[in-house]
Steps between C-alpha positions, in 0.01 A plus 500: 500500500296623196414869487125426505534301830699787652245747384206290632677471845567870511151589421373291801754656713431859406204557713691380807772776436243771475378432858786686670598793278633719783782252526648609177584864511766540217247504217720263306322219313526165675669205318450141601702219365319175410656335802359743751156482327488133535534521888153662536240240572193719422272204507576439862450857589157511336388189670585643838317821440175364350368312818548807715275708285230236479509455878433862564203515264343198663552633860348847407163377352350346817589814706310726264193275526483490880539874516200556282298255709595679818403833353155368402429350846630822678276709282188285591596524876522886453166509351347311792677735749371806327160364449456446879590873568173608333262266694215717629496746201136543377374402171431784255390426147769626262732563797884478424652631831465432873306819539211515424526114440552229248291284266634151432728586200605836642618302811699242303653761275610728799644197690684359203644848411628544856679155447677642192273375205230663308149365422238647269187650670201253471472139597466387141798702390706350783396154404610562144827629638611218727647162425229238561587218740326181605330484832766247606764760431347794698693640783433791744560830312341375180195662371145312510238596243135435536296418190129499415332183355581638158872526586516887536735623770318726750713493831874473592673441828849390626521131580618457863502128543273247673193586305511877584592830311552866574248705315278814493157306467203723448330827623445502873800259558865564568833364370577184692600128498199326363405148425500417123127488433465352148640197306501700177853649539818531301850578631764735366862565572646853467809492288 
């Protein structure tokens, strides 16, 4: 066998001998004859290892995506559960806590914070902060924003499903489950 062929075969086999260094404790250099190097079928070993790596990557990707979806759904459910706890709290302009009371954005900010996320203070800031979603994508726990005829956001609530929302509506009223009273609305999802 030519020297170049033996060198090429030994180079292919070298990474395989470094896999188990603990098996060789003498510290003496290893010597392989061309006959023993030819018995390694490194192409067959590589072909067996490659599909296992690819199969693991393919199986892991769907699991990560479904976990993220469950987390978002669980967060929305938690927002609804917390929103219900404050039904009956009175409206107070500028209010951000149950006592003395909430205004609309103070209520949404407080509820969302209790669910583990943060929102800015005003309804317009909250609208700028959330991911906008289509009406067809809305789910209970998403935010609903009311707009003037010029498109300016002036009120926010928590979408509850079936044409209703939890909100702190206006002076003289209390936090509650109320009918969505306008068609000029947009929806946002908390990230």
